[in-house]
C-alpha positions in Angstrom: 140.1 92.5 60.5 140.2 94.0 64.1 143.9 95.1 63.8 143.3 97.5 60.9 140.4 99.0 62.8 142.6 99.4 65.9 145.2 101.2 63.8 142.5 103.7 62.8 141.7 104.4 66.4 138.9 102.0 67.0 138.7 100.6 70.6 136.8 97.5 71.5 133.9 98.0 73.8 134.7 97.7 77.5 133.1 94.7 79.2 129.9 95.5 81.1 130.6 95.7 84.7 128.5 93.1 86.4 127.1 93.9 89.9 127.9 90.8 91.9 124.9 90.2 94.2 125.4 87.1 96.1 122.1 85.4 96.9 123.0 84.9 100.6 124.1 88.4 101.5 123.3 89.4 105.1 120.7 92.0 104.0 118.9 89.5 101.8 119.0 86.9 104.6 117.6 89.5 107.1 114.9 90.5 104.6 113.9 86.9 104.0 113.8 86.2 107.7 111.8 89.4 108.3 109.3 88.4 105.6 109.1 84.9 107.1 108.6 86.4 110.6 105.9 88.8 109.2 104.1 85.9 107.6 104.3 83.7 110.8 103.0 86.6 112.8 100.0 87.1 110.4 99.2 83.4 110.7 99.3 83.5 114.5 97.1 86.6 114.5 94.5 84.9 112.3 94.7 81.7 114.4 94.2 83.8 117.6 91.2 85.6 116.0 89.7 82.3 115.0 90.1 80.9 118.5 88.5 83.9 120.1 85.6 83.8 117.6 85.1 80.1 118.3 85.3 80.7 122.1 82.8 83.5 121.8 80.5 81.1 119.9 80.9 78.5 122.6 80.0 81.1 125.3 77.0 82.2 123.3 75.8 78.6 122.9 76.3 78.0 126.7 79.0 75.3 126.2 81.5 77.2 128.3 81.3 79.9 130.9 83.1 83.2 130.4 86.0 84.1 132.6 84.9 86.3 135.6 86.0 89.9 135.2 88.1 90.0 138.3 89.9 86.7 137.7 92.9 88.3 136.0 93.3 90.6 139.0 93.0 87.7 141.4 95.7 85.8 139.5 97.9 88.8 139.5 97.6 89.3 143.3 98.2 85.6 143.9 101.4 85.8 141.8 102.7 88.8 143.8 102.2 87.1 147.1 104.4 84.1 146.2 107.3 86.3 145.0 
C-alpha cells in the first residue's frame, strides 16, 4: 500500500527530532543546588529572626541582660592585641 504512494511522490513523514535533555546536565544540577542553597538560606534567616525575637523577649522579661554597647569594640581591640 505504501509502495504505490511512494511511486506517486508521497514521502513518509520525517521522524520528529527529540531534544535530548538529560536530567543530570550541569546547568540543571547547578540550578537545583542553587534552589537548595536559596531554601537553606531562607530557613537560616527565619531561624535567626526567631532567635532574635526570642532573645528580645527574654531581655524585655528581665531573664537576660542585653550586651553592652561597647562590648563588640572591646572584643575587636582584644583580638587585635593578640595578633
